[in-house]
Rosetta silent file (secondary structure, phi, psi, omega in degrees, C-alpha in Angstrom):
SEQUENCE: XXXXXXXXXXXXXXXXXXXXXXXXXXXXXXXXXXXXXXXXXXXXXXXXXXXXXXXXXXXXXXXXXXXXXXXXXXXXXXXXXXXXXXXXXXXXXXXXXXXXXXXXXXXXXXXXXXXXXXXXXXXXXXXXXXXXXXXXXXXXXXXXXXXXXXXXXXXXXXXXXXXXXXXXXXXXXXXXXXXXXXXXXXXXXXXXXXXXXXXXXXXXXXXXXXXXXXXXXXXXXXXXXXXXXXXXXXXXXXXXXXXXXXXXXXXXXXXXXXXXXXXXXXXXXXXXXXXXXXXXXXXXXXXXXXXXXXXXXXXXXXXXXXXXXXXXXXXXXXXXXXXXXXX
SCORE:     score description
SCORE:     0.000 S_00000001
   1 L     0.000  150.827 -179.765   31.298  -10.730  -23.775 S_00000001
   2 L   -58.196  138.447  172.755   28.926  -13.146  -25.645 S_00000001
   3 L   -89.231  158.268  172.218   25.546  -13.474  -23.966 S_00000001
   4 L   -56.971  151.697 -177.723   23.730  -16.815  -23.545 S_00000001
   5 H   -55.648  -35.205 -178.157   21.671  -17.666  -26.615 S_00000001
   6 H   -65.734  -14.138  179.230   18.426  -17.048  -24.748 S_00000001
   7 H  -106.339  -14.265 -174.598   19.374  -13.349  -24.448 S_00000001
   8 L   -68.648  123.959 -178.719   20.829  -12.677  -27.831 S_00000001
   9 L    69.184   16.579 -175.218   18.750  -10.195  -29.798 S_00000001
  10 L  -106.835  -14.299 -175.300   15.984  -10.289  -27.148 S_00000001
  11 L  -107.673  146.282  174.114   16.687   -7.076  -25.204 S_00000001
  12 L   -89.868  -18.862  175.104   16.014   -3.463  -26.139 S_00000001
  13 L  -153.394  144.953 -174.620   18.525   -2.315  -23.559 S_00000001
  14 L   -74.837   70.354 -177.323   21.065   -4.378  -21.594 S_00000001
  15 E  -130.944  141.752  168.468   19.086   -4.486  -18.377 S_00000001
  16 E  -117.761  125.255  175.805   17.819   -7.205  -16.082 S_00000001
  17 E   -74.076  120.408 -177.662   15.123   -6.230  -13.603 S_00000001
  18 L   -66.579  147.880  177.476   16.169   -7.561  -10.192 S_00000001
  19 L   -75.996  127.958 -176.041   13.786   -9.863   -8.320 S_00000001
  20 L  -125.943  127.566 -176.728   12.262   -7.972   -5.376 S_00000001
  21 L   -57.072  135.166  179.157   10.373   -9.549   -2.471 S_00000001
  22 L    69.690  -46.403 -173.901    6.637   -8.610   -2.564 S_00000001
  23 L   -66.077  -44.002 -172.832    7.228   -5.968   -5.276 S_00000001
  24 L   -85.936  112.605  175.541    7.889   -8.255   -8.253 S_00000001
  25 L  -131.502  174.685 -176.971    4.680   -9.973   -9.473 S_00000001
  26 H   -51.560  -36.548 -178.899    3.520  -11.007  -12.952 S_00000001
  27 H   -57.453  -46.560 -177.481    2.267   -7.497  -13.783 S_00000001
  28 H   -70.612  -45.183 -178.782    5.762   -6.048  -13.354 S_00000001
  29 H   -59.065  -49.029 -178.492    7.557   -8.989  -14.941 S_00000001
  30 H   -61.508  -41.509 -177.707    5.376   -9.069  -18.015 S_00000001
  31 H   -65.469  -39.733 -177.937    5.674   -5.305  -18.511 S_00000001
  32 H   -65.067  -50.602 -176.474    9.506   -5.507  -18.179 S_00000001
  33 H   -63.338  -40.673 -179.708    9.820   -8.403  -20.680 S_00000001
  34 H   -68.301  -24.897  173.213    7.466   -6.753  -23.213 S_00000001
  35 L   -80.158   -6.985 -179.666    9.590   -3.591  -22.944 S_00000001
  36 L    93.865   22.509  178.212   12.691   -5.556  -23.822 S_00000001
  37 L  -123.443  135.238  178.392   14.090   -5.891  -20.267 S_00000001
  38 E   -61.915  118.472  175.919   14.503   -9.224  -18.491 S_00000001
  39 E   -96.711  143.149 -178.212   11.808   -9.323  -15.831 S_00000001
  40 E  -141.765  164.085  176.930   12.279  -11.457  -12.753 S_00000001
  41 E  -156.465  151.347  176.021   10.595  -12.328   -9.460 S_00000001
  42 E   -74.411  136.331  179.780   11.381  -14.389   -6.325 S_00000001
  43 H   -61.928  -29.219 -179.893    9.471  -17.659   -6.302 S_00000001
  44 H   -66.093  -12.537  176.009    8.579  -16.896   -2.644 S_00000001
  45 H   -72.438  -21.489  179.984    6.342  -14.030   -3.821 S_00000001
  46 L   -90.023  110.409 -178.427    3.868  -16.599   -5.039 S_00000001
  47 L  -131.992  125.697    3.461    1.889  -17.837   -2.059 S_00000001
  48 L   -77.307 -173.395 -175.654    0.771  -20.605   -1.767 S_00000001
  49 H   -58.789  -34.782 -178.638    3.073  -22.772   -3.845 S_00000001
  50 H   -60.191  -26.539  178.520    0.233  -23.553   -6.279 S_00000001
  51 H   -64.377  -36.958 -178.930    0.216  -19.834   -7.214 S_00000001
  52 H   -59.529  -42.180  178.150    3.809  -20.172   -8.565 S_00000001
  53 H   -56.154  -45.965 -179.005    2.539  -22.723  -11.088 S_00000001
  54 H   -65.507  -43.942 -175.484   -0.131  -20.211  -12.234 S_00000001
  55 H   -64.392  -44.173 -179.446    2.300  -17.305  -12.343 S_00000001
  56 H   -61.253  -39.766  177.531    4.869  -19.113  -14.488 S_00000001
  57 H   -66.082  -45.877  179.779    2.140  -20.101  -16.967 S_00000001
  58 H   -57.159  -45.132 -179.281    0.764  -16.556  -16.979 S_00000001
  59 H   -67.219  -44.206 -179.826    4.064  -14.888  -17.646 S_00000001
  60 H   -63.260  -45.840 -178.871    5.024  -17.316  -20.423 S_00000001
  61 H   -68.751  -41.441 -179.430    1.648  -17.003  -22.141 S_00000001
  62 H   -64.460  -47.135 -179.456    1.431  -13.189  -21.836 S_00000001
  63 H   -68.494  -37.244  177.217    4.919  -12.531  -23.170 S_00000001
  64 H   -61.425  -42.726 -179.124    4.449  -15.114  -25.906 S_00000001
  65 H   -65.646  -39.454  177.826    1.204  -13.565  -26.993 S_00000001
  66 H   -63.659  -43.341  179.426    2.805  -10.075  -27.050 S_00000001
  67 H   -59.918  -42.359 -177.013    5.709  -11.340  -29.149 S_00000001
  68 H   -70.785  -34.066  179.900    3.340  -12.950  -31.646 S_00000001
  69 H   -76.779  -21.343 -175.919    1.230   -9.779  -31.875 S_00000001
  70 L  -128.990   74.627 -175.430    4.346   -7.547  -32.247 S_00000001
  71 L   -59.243  -24.445 -179.677    6.739   -9.496  -34.523 S_00000001
  72 L   -88.062   -8.330 -174.986    9.181   -6.593  -34.680 S_00000001
  73 L   -78.948  149.970  172.962    9.427   -6.113  -30.925 S_00000001
  74 L   -94.592  106.691 -176.881   12.268   -7.326  -28.799 S_00000001
  75 L  -104.494  116.973 -174.831   10.563   -9.290  -26.016 S_00000001
  76 L   -77.718  154.423  173.569   13.015  -10.355  -23.316 S_00000001
  77 L   -72.720  166.040  178.171   12.909  -13.714  -21.517 S_00000001
  78 E  -111.288  166.763 -178.120   11.927  -13.844  -17.860 S_00000001
  79 E  -132.734  151.929  174.784   13.708  -15.134  -14.761 S_00000001
  80 E  -123.320  131.697 -178.651   12.672  -16.717  -11.495 S_00000001
  81 E   -93.833  132.530  176.076   14.808  -16.242   -8.378 S_00000001
  82 E  -119.412  120.968  173.543   15.445  -19.218   -6.085 S_00000001
  83 E   -80.965  116.997 -178.042   16.886  -18.698   -2.564 S_00000001
  84 L  -100.777   11.964  170.524   19.012  -21.806   -2.092 S_00000001
  85 L   -67.789  152.995 -175.965   19.865  -21.221    1.523 S_00000001
  86 L   -63.302  -17.772  178.774   18.737  -23.929    3.927 S_00000001
  87 L   -72.459  -15.236  179.941   16.201  -21.564    5.490 S_00000001
  88 L   -88.545   97.884 -177.842   14.130  -21.703    2.322 S_00000001
  89 L   -76.390   -8.873 -179.312   11.912  -24.696    2.912 S_00000001
  90 L   -88.671   -9.453 -173.850   10.077  -24.184   -0.324 S_00000001
  91 H   -54.332  -42.432 -176.311   13.006  -24.818   -2.719 S_00000001
  92 H   -61.961  -25.948  179.519   12.110  -28.512   -3.031 S_00000001
  93 H   -92.685  -35.976 -174.084    8.654  -27.486   -4.239 S_00000001
  94 H   -79.148  -36.767 -178.668    9.465  -24.428   -6.280 S_00000001
  95 H   -62.287  -42.845  178.423   12.410  -25.780   -8.365 S_00000001
  96 H   -60.667  -32.006  179.040   10.313  -28.605   -9.911 S_00000001
  97 H   -70.007  -39.883  177.295    7.769  -26.003  -11.107 S_00000001
  98 H   -60.479  -40.599  179.097   10.620  -23.980  -12.725 S_00000001
  99 H   -69.207  -40.847  175.755   11.677  -27.179  -14.512 S_00000001
 100 H   -52.230  -46.904 -176.843    8.088  -27.970  -15.524 S_00000001
 101 L   -90.391    1.528 -179.250    7.738  -24.581  -17.137 S_00000001
 102 L    48.198   57.717 -179.655   11.310  -24.539  -18.460 S_00000001
 103 L   -57.804  124.857 -171.937   11.979  -21.119  -16.956 S_00000001
 104 L   -61.317  -39.933  179.002   14.537  -19.495  -19.328 S_00000001
 105 E  -129.960  128.797  172.574   16.693  -17.960  -16.567 S_00000001
 106 E  -113.171  126.819  178.320   16.953  -19.000  -12.945 S_00000001
 107 E  -100.112  120.482  179.755   18.618  -16.577  -10.573 S_00000001
 108 E  -104.052  145.832 -176.798   20.122  -18.249   -7.523 S_00000001
 109 E  -142.792  144.185  171.948   21.023  -16.588   -4.272 S_00000001
 110 L    60.150   71.350  177.318   22.660  -17.428   -0.940 S_00000001
 111 L   150.221 -172.913 -178.725   24.190  -20.821   -1.257 S_00000001
 112 L   -92.809  114.849 -174.749   25.892  -23.323   -3.568 S_00000001
 113 L   -88.573   10.684 -172.819   24.028  -23.447   -6.950 S_00000001
 114 H   -57.514  -43.113 -179.043   25.714  -26.561   -8.312 S_00000001
 115 H   -74.075  -32.748  177.102   22.662  -28.829   -8.081 S_00000001
 116 H   -67.319  -36.908  177.572   20.346  -26.142   -9.468 S_00000001
 117 H   -57.542  -48.563  178.670   22.760  -25.736  -12.421 S_00000001
 118 H   -58.256  -44.135  179.672   22.458  -29.399  -13.264 S_00000001
 119 H   -65.171  -43.353 -179.143   18.672  -29.326  -13.147 S_00000001
 120 H   -71.141  -42.405 -178.712   18.341  -26.156  -15.179 S_00000001
 121 H   -65.768  -27.034 -179.758   20.869  -27.037  -17.768 S_00000001
 122 H   -61.088  -27.920  178.217   19.074  -30.367  -18.300 S_00000001
 123 L  -105.444    2.660  178.016   16.135  -28.569  -19.949 S_00000001
 124 L    95.516    9.645  175.246   18.250  -25.913  -21.648 S_00000001
 125 L   -82.563  174.185  178.190   17.886  -23.045  -19.183 S_00000001
 126 E  -122.104  157.121 -179.162   20.630  -20.802  -17.800 S_00000001
 127 E  -122.804  125.829  171.751   21.592  -19.924  -14.254 S_00000001
 128 E  -109.739  136.369 -179.533   22.766  -16.568  -12.990 S_00000001
 129 E  -121.361  134.132 -178.505   24.024  -16.439   -9.412 S_00000001
 130 E   -95.365  138.568 -177.416   24.294  -13.287   -7.359 S_00000001
 131 E  -136.279  167.032  177.216   27.441  -12.648   -5.220 S_00000001
 132 L  -126.955   -3.635 -177.484   28.943   -9.809   -3.327 S_00000001
 133 L  -149.406  175.207 -177.079   32.608  -10.740   -3.152 S_00000001
 134 H   -68.880  -43.028 -177.246   35.441  -12.534   -4.922 S_00000001
 135 H   -59.210  -48.636 -177.687   35.298  -15.764   -2.876 S_00000001
 136 H   -68.821  -32.312  177.828   31.599  -16.363   -3.536 S_00000001
 137 H   -66.093  -41.547  175.577   32.027  -15.439   -7.198 S_00000001
 138 H   -57.359  -44.142 -178.833   34.762  -18.052   -7.543 S_00000001
 139 H   -65.887  -38.683  178.430   32.561  -20.665   -5.925 S_00000001
 140 H   -65.932  -42.368  179.422   29.654  -19.867   -8.222 S_00000001
 141 H   -62.559  -39.518  175.417   31.865  -20.201  -11.317 S_00000001
 142 H   -60.373  -29.691 -179.367   33.126  -23.557  -10.012 S_00000001
 143 L   -78.732   -7.042  174.176   29.482  -24.632   -9.701 S_00000001
 144 L    92.498   19.744 -178.850   29.056  -24.053  -13.444 S_00000001
 145 L   -65.778  158.869 -179.457   26.784  -20.992  -13.548 S_00000001
 146 L   -89.656  -22.548  178.662   26.188  -19.203  -16.849 S_00000001
 147 E  -151.679  152.611  178.919   26.392  -15.743  -15.409 S_00000001
 148 E  -115.145  131.517  175.085   27.554  -13.938  -12.298 S_00000001
 149 E  -104.792  114.279  175.958   25.584  -11.049  -10.757 S_00000001
 150 E   -91.158  110.054  179.641   27.758   -8.714   -8.708 S_00000001
 151 E   -91.288   98.934 -169.658   25.528   -7.015   -6.153 S_00000001
 152 L   -93.343 -178.829  179.248   27.746   -4.075   -5.228 S_00000001
 153 L   -60.025  138.175  178.415   27.667   -1.315   -2.634 S_00000001
 154 L    95.291   -6.389  177.551   24.599    0.838   -2.904 S_00000001
 155 L   -72.425  152.434  175.456   22.247   -1.831   -4.234 S_00000001
 156 L   -75.308  153.142  179.336   18.801   -2.075   -2.750 S_00000001
 157 E    68.668 -144.784 -175.689   17.964   -4.992   -0.374 S_00000001
 158 E   -70.719  121.636 -173.103   20.743   -7.424    0.315 S_00000001
 159 L  -143.171  156.611  177.581   23.944   -5.838   -0.961 S_00000001
 160 L   -88.119 -171.608 -177.461   27.620   -6.058   -0.653 S_00000001
 161 L  -115.845   -1.589 -176.379   30.083   -3.381    0.403 S_00000001
 162 L   -89.254  138.161  177.130   32.514   -3.394   -2.525 S_00000001
 163 L   -72.205  144.245  178.081   32.431   -0.647   -5.121 S_00000001
 164 H   -61.458  -27.573 -179.430   31.875   -1.931   -8.708 S_00000001
 165 H   -66.589  -21.211  175.414   35.047    0.027   -9.684 S_00000001
 166 H   -96.676  -39.817 -172.046   36.962   -2.426   -7.465 S_00000001
 167 H   -79.915  -41.126 -176.678   35.009   -5.607   -7.840 S_00000001
 168 H   -62.671  -49.931  179.860   34.300   -5.738  -11.603 S_00000001
 169 H   -60.185  -34.607  178.283   37.952   -5.375  -12.771 S_00000001
 170 H   -70.303  -39.260  179.404   39.061   -8.056  -10.302 S_00000001
 171 H   -65.425  -42.462 -177.328   36.349  -10.473  -11.407 S_00000001
 172 H   -65.379  -13.554  174.550   37.152   -9.855  -15.051 S_00000001
 173 L   -68.096  -26.932 -175.788   40.699  -11.107  -14.475 S_00000001
 174 L  -126.726   -3.970 -177.896   39.396  -14.644  -14.083 S_00000001
 175 L  -127.949  116.125 -177.206   35.826  -14.626  -15.487 S_00000001
 176 L  -104.859    2.140 -176.711   35.116  -14.036  -19.183 S_00000001
 177 L   -84.205 -170.103 -177.683   31.527  -15.179  -19.051 S_00000001
 178 E   -63.891  131.164 -177.782   28.305  -13.121  -18.651 S_00000001
 179 E  -130.633  122.530  176.928   28.627  -10.513  -15.941 S_00000001
 180 E  -107.220  145.103  179.772   25.803   -8.486  -14.423 S_00000001
 181 E  -131.288  131.527  176.026   26.308   -5.537  -12.069 S_00000001
 182 E  -123.733  150.045  179.367   23.854   -4.015   -9.587 S_00000001
 183 L   141.911   99.666  175.531   24.100   -1.018   -7.314 S_00000001
 184 L    62.352   33.834 -178.646   22.535    2.450   -7.619 S_00000001
 185 L   -98.564  107.956 -176.155   21.632    2.055  -11.358 S_00000001
 186 L  -124.260   -3.069 -178.166   18.600    4.240  -12.078 S_00000001
 187 L  -146.713  173.062 -178.545   19.072    5.597  -15.619 S_00000001
 188 H   -61.504  -34.675 -179.388   20.419    4.797  -19.094 S_00000001
 189 H   -64.158  -41.416  178.167   23.705    6.552  -18.431 S_00000001
 190 H   -66.757  -32.763  176.460   24.444    4.260  -15.462 S_00000001
 191 H   -62.427  -43.753 -179.914   23.603    1.243  -17.601 S_00000001
 192 H   -67.996  -36.269 -177.710   26.201    2.323  -20.140 S_00000001
 193 H   -60.229  -42.812  179.431   28.685    3.078  -17.327 S_00000001
 194 H   -70.353  -26.821  175.081   28.713   -0.499  -16.009 S_00000001
 195 H   -67.125  -44.948  178.507   29.235   -1.748  -19.553 S_00000001
 196 H   -61.073  -35.927 -179.049   32.297    0.517  -19.955 S_00000001
 197 H   -66.868  -27.187  179.971   33.475   -0.844  -16.613 S_00000001
 198 L   132.027    3.705 -179.765   33.356   -4.430  -18.001 S_00000001
 199 L   -91.369  162.567  175.755   29.875   -5.756  -17.354 S_00000001
 200 L   -94.504  -37.642 -170.587   27.461   -7.160  -19.952 S_00000001
 201 E  -137.592  145.975  172.163   24.172   -6.304  -18.258 S_00000001
 202 E   -95.541  139.615 -178.690   22.934   -3.863  -15.617 S_00000001
 203 E  -106.169  102.904 -169.548   20.929   -5.258  -12.716 S_00000001
 204 E  -112.033  125.394  178.532   18.272   -2.730  -11.817 S_00000001
 205 L  -115.557  -71.521 -170.013   15.910   -2.974   -8.825 S_00000001
 206 H   -56.894  -34.506 -178.106   14.858    0.091   -6.911 S_00000001
 207 H   -63.618  -31.635 -178.915   14.082    2.186  -10.027 S_00000001
 208 H   -80.129  -12.904  172.586   11.421   -0.356  -11.049 S_00000001
 209 H   -65.583  -37.478  177.082    9.717   -0.118   -7.661 S_00000001
 210 L   -87.717   58.721  172.669    8.583    3.384   -8.627 S_00000001
 211 E  -135.819  159.069 -172.649    6.606    2.260  -11.620 S_00000001
 212 L   -63.097  -32.728 -176.344    2.883    1.791  -12.001 S_00000001
 213 L   -81.672  -12.052 -175.824    3.078   -1.985  -12.423 S_00000001
 214 L   -73.187  143.919 -176.015    5.165   -2.651   -9.333 S_00000001
 215 L   -89.004   70.313  179.628    3.351   -4.245   -6.369 S_00000001
 216 L  -133.935  143.417 -178.392    4.287   -1.569   -3.867 S_00000001
 217 L   -68.460  154.552 -178.694    1.911    0.686   -1.891 S_00000001
 218 H   -55.086  -36.667 -178.603    1.732    4.361   -3.032 S_00000001
 219 H   -63.981  -34.942  176.856    3.519    5.483    0.189 S_00000001
 220 H   -63.595  -47.850 -178.424    6.528    3.281   -0.668 S_00000001
 221 H   -65.215  -39.175  177.697    6.767    4.734   -4.160 S_00000001
 222 H   -65.757  -36.969 -179.138    6.438    8.285   -2.845 S_00000001
 223 H   -65.432  -32.658  175.245    9.121    7.662   -0.239 S_00000001
 224 H   -63.021  -43.069  176.061   11.499    6.674   -3.056 S_00000001
 225 H   -61.327  -40.244 -177.435   10.860   10.015   -4.685 S_00000001
 226 H   -78.684   -5.600 -173.327   11.317   11.863   -1.450 S_00000001
 227 L  -108.274  159.063  172.393   14.540   10.128   -0.498 S_00000001
 228 L  -129.170 -177.052 -178.958   18.233   10.479   -1.388 S_00000001
 229 H   -60.718  -28.659 -179.853   21.259    8.349   -0.750 S_00000001
 230 H   -71.711  -11.006 -177.375   21.615    9.805    2.709 S_00000001
 231 H  -101.673   28.531 -179.405   18.229    8.341    3.549 S_00000001
 232 E  -117.307  133.811  178.180   19.385    4.708    3.258 S_00000001
 233 E  -114.493  127.219 -178.224   20.266    2.503    6.248 S_00000001
 234 E  -105.107  116.881 -177.486   22.487   -0.553    5.767 S_00000001
 235 E  -158.576  150.450  174.482   21.826   -3.188    8.470 S_00000001
 236 L   -89.655    7.377 -167.385   21.410   -6.936    9.115 S_00000001
 237 L   -65.963  -23.356 -174.338   18.752   -6.228   11.729 S_00000001
 238 L  -106.366  -17.722  175.446   15.758   -7.464    9.738 S_00000001
 239 L  -133.283   -4.497 -175.777   16.873  -10.553    7.875 S_00000001
 240 L    87.426   -5.101  177.838   20.224  -11.512    9.355 S_00000001
 241 L  -125.247  131.069 -178.896   21.967  -10.431    6.136 S_00000001
 242 L   -54.650  133.421  179.780   23.140   -6.806    5.629 S_00000001
 243 E  -148.039  159.908  179.356   20.697   -4.917    3.406 S_00000001
 244 E   -97.850  131.182  177.314   19.865   -1.400    2.417 S_00000001
 245 E  -132.341  158.486  175.701   16.509    0.050    3.566 S_00000001
 246 E   -72.357  119.674 -175.781   14.752    3.338    3.436 S_00000001
 247 H   -57.382  -38.359 -178.338   15.518    5.047    6.731 S_00000001
 248 H   -65.987  -24.255 -179.717   12.117    6.762    6.814 S_00000001
 249 H   -80.046  -30.641  173.473   10.349    3.437    6.720 S_00000001
 250 H   -67.954  -40.462  177.177   12.346    2.281    9.767 S_00000001
 251 H   -67.165  -36.090 -179.142   11.399    5.450   11.611 S_00000001
 252 H   -65.107  -27.744  179.866    7.797    4.926   10.466 S_00000001
 253 L   -86.176    5.390  178.020    7.813    1.498   12.148 S_00000001
 254 L    80.253   22.901 -178.594    8.736    3.132   15.430 S_00000001
 255 L  -113.265  155.752  178.117   12.361    1.994   15.421 S_00000001
 256 L   -97.406  111.206  178.651   15.625    3.932   15.877 S_00000001
 257 L   -56.509  -26.091 -178.446   17.870    3.358   12.813 S_00000001
 258 L   -88.457   -1.876 -176.829   20.977    4.114   14.862 S_00000001
 259 L  -140.813   62.334 -179.948   20.069    1.554   17.494 S_00000001
 260 L  -105.366  134.979  177.649   19.006   -1.687   15.787 S_00000001
 261 L   -86.250  119.862 -178.708   19.825   -5.110   17.154 S_00000001
 262 L   -59.787  134.900  178.654   21.276   -7.412   14.488 S_00000001
 263 L   -61.396  135.715 -173.080   19.037  -10.422   13.775 S_00000001
 264 L   -81.651   -8.094  177.849   20.688  -13.524   15.140 S_00000001
 265 L  -148.125  164.860 -178.007   19.909  -15.819   12.244 S_00000001
 266 L   -82.404  126.528  175.689   19.239  -15.674    8.510 S_00000001
 267 L  -132.339   98.854 -175.746   15.598  -15.420    7.580 S_00000001
 268 L   -76.788   -4.685 -178.515   15.208  -14.905    3.839 S_00000001
 269 L  -101.744  -83.115 -175.863   11.426  -14.647    4.123 S_00000001
 270 L  -122.996  128.221  173.638   10.109  -12.333    6.858 S_00000001
 271 L   -86.067  172.364  178.201   12.187  -10.551    9.479 S_00000001
 272 L  -132.972  164.413  178.625   10.863   -9.466   12.848 S_00000001
 273 L   -61.992  142.519 -177.812   11.375   -6.480   15.114 S_00000001
 274 L   -55.750  -36.516  177.544   14.622   -6.829   17.169 S_00000001
 275 L   -89.095  103.106 -173.013   12.543   -6.739   20.382 S_00000001
 276 L   -69.430  -12.787 -179.695   10.479   -9.936   20.041 S_00000001
 277 L   -86.746   -7.363  177.127    8.135   -8.832   22.898 S_00000001
 278 L   -98.764  178.925  179.746    6.918   -5.903   20.847 S_00000001
 279 L   -56.294  134.564  176.616    4.704   -5.780   17.771 S_00000001
 280 L   -71.027  136.874  179.708    6.225   -7.738   14.957 S_00000001
 281 L  -114.865  127.174 -174.106    7.529   -5.822   12.019 S_00000001
 282 L   -95.676  124.345  168.610    7.699   -7.607    8.688 S_00000001
 283 L  -102.175  122.033   23.666   10.591   -7.008    6.381 S_00000001
 284 L  -110.134   17.336 -175.852   10.015   -6.296    3.513 S_00000001
 285 L   -77.305  -43.447 -178.386    6.382   -5.424    4.040 S_00000001
 286 L  -103.081  -29.840  177.299    6.861   -2.755    6.678 S_00000001
 287 L  -104.697  109.014 -166.108   10.548   -1.996    6.278 S_00000001
 288 L   -93.776  136.525 -179.506   11.057   -0.961    2.683 S_00000001
 289 E   -87.150  154.818  171.846   14.251   -1.638    0.763 S_00000001
 290 L  -172.559  160.494 -179.094   15.968    0.682   -1.713 S_00000001
 291 L  -103.701  179.923 -179.097   19.431    1.498   -3.000 S_00000001
 292 H   -64.691  -16.101 -178.086   21.563    4.581   -3.189 S_00000001
 293 H   -76.049    3.408 -177.906   20.180    5.450   -6.576 S_00000001
 294 H   -62.734  -21.484  177.422   16.937    6.797   -5.153 S_00000001
 295 H   -62.387  -17.373  179.060   18.168   10.299   -5.545 S_00000001
 296 H   -96.196    2.187 -179.942   17.600    9.903   -9.286 S_00000001
 297 L   -97.225  118.212 -174.197   13.965    8.793   -8.899 S_00000001
 298 L  -124.341   -3.309 -174.877   11.525   11.665   -9.480 S_00000001
 299 L  -157.220  177.378  179.819    8.358   10.033  -10.799 S_00000001
 300 L  -127.567   75.265  179.570    6.198    6.889  -11.129 S_00000001
 301 E   -82.491  176.019  172.012    5.897    6.111  -14.840 S_00000001
 302 L   -73.348  162.721  175.744    4.728    2.920  -16.469 S_00000001
 303 H   -60.940  -39.362 -177.727    7.481    0.366  -17.151 S_00000001
 304 H   -65.155  -40.305  179.293    7.217    0.957  -20.866 S_00000001
 305 H   -65.448  -43.121 -178.168    7.684    4.741  -20.359 S_00000001
 306 H   -64.870  -42.464 -178.825   10.670    4.187  -18.068 S_00000001
 307 H   -67.655  -37.196  176.619   12.420    1.781  -20.371 S_00000001
 308 H   -60.066  -42.524  177.937   11.931    4.136  -23.342 S_00000001
 309 H   -62.906  -46.690  179.720   13.515    6.895  -21.312 S_00000001
 310 H   -62.391  -35.615  174.943   16.395    4.722  -20.237 S_00000001
 311 H   -63.482  -44.518  178.062   16.958    3.740  -23.886 S_00000001
 312 H   -60.778  -45.028  178.274   17.155    7.374  -24.891 S_00000001
 313 H   -62.707  -42.311  176.516   19.612    8.072  -22.123 S_00000001
 314 H   -62.181  -48.860 -178.803   21.705    5.029  -22.987 S_00000001
 315 H   -65.425  -31.093 -179.652   21.882    5.843  -26.700 S_00000001
 316 H   -65.193  -39.636 -179.359   22.833    9.448  -25.945 S_00000001
 317 H   -69.118  -45.015 -179.963   25.875    8.217  -24.013 S_00000001
 318 H   -61.176  -44.121  174.638   26.770    5.688  -26.668 S_00000001
 319 H   -60.886  -38.758  176.335   26.584    8.353  -29.388 S_00000001
 320 H   -64.791  -39.878  176.327   28.705   10.711  -27.327 S_00000001
 321 H   -62.141  -41.989 -178.736   31.313    7.953  -26.892 S_00000001
 322 H   -66.910  -43.061  179.516   31.381    7.400  -30.618 S_00000001
 323 H   -59.990  -42.753 -179.254   31.709   11.125  -31.326 S_00000001
 324 H   -64.851  -40.211 -175.698   34.611   11.417  -28.890 S_00000001
 325 H   -70.620  -26.067 -179.888   36.328    8.335  -30.449 S_00000001
 326 H   -80.998  -14.060 -177.603   35.953    9.920  -33.924 S_00000001
 327 L   -72.401    0.000    0.000   37.746   13.133  -32.934 S_00000001
């Protein structure tokens, strides 16, 4: 399907780096954009609010300078994620900064994006909204979003339970616009697979945590390498919304993954240990998120190295498809 103008001819591979709490900072976003992948970050990662103003300027200036110095390179636009749930008290401060800097892509989550769409469209930006089911997808489309992100089963962090093999074809029956799909995508072959399924872009999170530019402690990155899909726990215990976490990080916090008390309210910022009388555990600082694709993570390269590898893998599948079609 046709991509928004802001994305046409700007990507080296059809990938959007998912915004990850704590992990996504300007270093990661800039490296992703300069490698031809849309880089994104949650506005809440910038603390205090004044830092968001600095980050947006830094990302815009750095990617612009790289594009000017490398006229033949495909430098992707960046995105900022806004949590639009009522629990996010910073939205009223963060959105005006996105408007000030004319953020090319705003990713909205958890709520009705209609008002955000109006504000972003007014300066020429586009809005992608993430959903996990048909009902929320329909509501996002009614709100006028430019793209829908299907966060499917197996995605890191807050994820749905539907397989992309079920969700994508159903959504494509009524949505012909830009469609992104996330969930256990760790290599170029998987990027091509979601395109064959009907998506335009792959939404990749966990694989970028295990890169040198990601703002994650070495132990987190090593745990990704040491884990497989069986080492992921899906629970609402830490934020009030079901999410995928590394089981070993839950154990490391002194908790029993099989005996977690669901959090009673949605907290998109920091979760706490189910037993409020014990030491507080911060999600996502102490409880580390990851998706089912961790079994494909074996190293911690730079973003540039990882994207080059994914491009080779992607092209190999595309060439194989063409060879089969020619037979």
